[in-house]
N, C-alpha and C positions, 0 to 999 in steps of 0.2 A: 350410311352417310348421305346417300342421294335423297333421303326423306327429310333430313334435318333442315336444309335450306328452305324448302317449301313451307315447312312448319313455322320457321322463323319469320318468313315473309307474311304468312297468314296471321301470326300473332302481332306483327307490326301493323298490319292493316286494321286489326281489331283495336289496338291502342289509338291509332290515328282516327278511327271512326268515333271513338269515345271522347276524344279531346276536341274542344271547339276552337275554331279559328278566331272567335270573337274575344277581344281582350276585356272581359267583364271587369268592371271596376276602374278601367283606364281606357274606356271607349271614347275617344275624342270626337267621333262622328255624332254621337247622340248624347253624351254626358252633359249635364247641366248643373249649375249652382243656383241655390235659392237662399235668400237671407231670412233666417229664422232666429228670433230672440238674440239678435246681435252677433250671430255667427253665420258663416257661409257653409251650407250643407250641400254635399254633392249627391246626385242621384242619376239613375239610368232607367229608361222605360223600354220594355220589349213586349211585342205581341199586341193582340186586340181582345176585347171582351170585358168580362167583369173584373174590376180592379182588385189586384192582389198585391199587398205591400209586404215585402220581406225585410225583417229586422235581424241583423247578424249578431253573432256572439261577441264576447269581450275582446278576443285576440284577432279578429278578422275584420273584413269589410265586405263590400259587394262581391269581391272575387270568391269568397268562401261559399257563395250560393251558386256557383257555376252549374253543378248538376241539376239544381232545382230550376234555375232560369231556363235552361235548355229544355226541360220537360214542361214546366208550367206555361211557358210563353205560347205553347200550341193551343191552349184553351183560355188563357187569361191575359189581361193587360197587366203584366208584371212590372211593379215599381220597386226597384232595389235602391236603398239609401245607405250612405255611410253616416253612421252616428258620430257625434262629436269626438274629435281627436283620432278617429280611425279613418283609414283610406285617405280620401282627398278632402275630407271635411275639417274645418277649423275646430280647435279645442275650446277656445273662448277663455275668458279670464276667471270664471267661476270654477269651483271644485266640481269634478265630475260626479254626478249623482244619477241614479235611475229615475228619480222624479223629474229632474230637469230634462232628461232624454225623452221621457213620456210627454212632457210639455212640448218639446220640439216636434215630436211626431204628430201630436194633436194639431198644432199650428200648421204643420206641413199638409195634413189632410184637409184642413180648412182652406188654405191658400191654393191648393191644387184642385179644390172643388171635387173631392173624391167622395161621392155619395155612396153609401152602402158598400164600403170597402172591407175585404177580408184581410186579416192580419196573420202572418206566419212568422213566429220568432223562435230563434234557437238560443238556448243558454241565457245570456244576458238579454237577448232579444225576446226570449220567452217571458222574462221578468217584466220587461217594458210592455209587452203585450197584455199581461195581467194588469199592470197599472193603468193601461188605457181602458181596459174593461171596468176598472173600479172608478176612475176619475173622469174619463173622457169617452164615454160610450157612444156619443152622437156620431152617426154615419158609419159605425162599425157593425158589420153583419155577423161575422164569425171570427173567432180567435183560435189559432193553433199555438200552443205553448209547449215547446220541446226542451227537456233538460233544464228546467228552471228551478230555482230555490227561492223560498219566501223569507228565509232567515239565513245569516251567514255563519251559523254555529253547527255543532255536531249533531243536532237533531235533523239537519238537512244534508250536510256534507260529511264525507268520510274524513277522519283525522289527517290522512296523508294529503288530501287536497287543501285543507285549512293550513297545514304546515308549509306547503309549497307556495301558497298565495302570500303568506306572511314573509317567507324568506325572499321572495321576489320583490316585495315592497321594500324590505330593509335594504336589499342590494341596490335597488333603484335610488333609494334615499342616499346611500353611500356614494354612488356615482355622481349624483347631483351635487353633493358636498364637495367632491373632488373636481367639480366643473368639467367632467368628462364629456366629450362631444362625439363619441363614437356612434351614438344613436340618441333618439329623443327620449331622454330619461324622465322628462316631465310627464309625458303621457304614460310611460311605464309605471311611474309612481302613482299617478292618478288612477289608472286602471286597477292596479292591485289594491290600492287603498280602498277603492269603492267596493271591490269584492270582499275585502277583509271585514268591513264594518256594515255593509248593506247587502240586500234590502232588509226591511223590517215590516213585513206584511203579515197581518194577523188573520185568524179565521173570520173575525167579524168583517174585516176588509173584503175578504173573498166572498162573503155573503152578499155584498153589494153588486156583484156581477150578475147581470141578467141575460147578456147575449150568450149564445151557445159557444162552448169552449171545448176543444180537444186537448186534453192533458196527456203529454207523451213523454216517455223516457225509455230506458233500456235496463235490463237486469244486470248489466255490467257497466253502468254509468257511474259518474262521480257523485250523482245525486242518490241519496238513499231511497230505496223503493217505497218504504213506508212514508217518506215525505211526499213523494209524488202522489201517493194514495190520499194523503192529508189534503193536498191541493184539490184533487178530484172530488173528494167527499164534501168539501166546503163550498163548492160552486154549484149553484142550483141546477143549471143546465149544462152539464158536463158529460163528456164521454172520456173513456180512459184507454190508452194504448201503451203497453210496455213490451218492447221487442225482446224476445228471448235470445241470449247469447250475443247481443250487439252492444256497442260502446258509444260514448259521447260523440264520436265522429261518424256515426251511421249515415249522416247526410252525405258524406263523401265515400265511405267504404261500402255502403249498400243503398245507394240512392233510389233504386227501383222500389225497394221495400218502403222507404220513407215517403217517397213521392206518391206512390199509389195509395197509401194510407191517408195522406193529407188530402189528395184529390177526391177520394171517396167521401170524406167528411165535408168538404167544401161544396160538392156538387149534389149530394143527396140530402133529402129532408132530415132535420135533426131528430135523432132517436132519444126520446125522453124516458124518464123512469116509468111512465105509464105503460110501456110495452115490455118491461123487464121480464115478466113471466109469461109472455105470449109465445 
């Protein structure tokens, strides 16, 4: 019994050490708004050095990047942004699309005068990162795209994921019809409708990307492994990383693995096909 209390105290210290006191996503001391394409977008900046822009997934905002901001801000100027309708950013009047969000980020990069910026995107953020590489490559140095899909069908996603997205869209639609105010059903509907029918990025689109891209996923992800390989094979300057035994939430569940892999790609010279057999 005398050993139990010290162990508990030790474990509590570890938990406290791992958690940050900084309210990422709601940091009133440094958080700012910027008007982009008729909507106010919220962002936070941490650290100094080469600019690194983080683009979150569909269900989260800046807060979801906490383990990454804590790590990357030691070496980079980390810029974390809430995309339309997520976190503290406005949704706007238009339907939520990946193309619109890519336009938002492109204008943000221009307005913030971010020359030679690195992009790290997870899930929906990974899709947006790919779209930036296709349509808005100016000022982008490297792109990390984790857990992204180029199509919304079963060639990219597992049937269970597709069914879940559709069910959540239908439920949100039902709650909107009932005029329920328990939560923001408009953004829930928009989010799921976007995932249900978008994106629609072809192999020919991927061929347009010239900047180096790290295509990442896990072998227990919601994205089919063969689809991740499809993305990798159709980008001229791409590296591939598939984590064994990890899931879509690896950024939170095993941030050390994710962060170290991303940092290595961003800080070292790009390894092209020319050295495949060396």
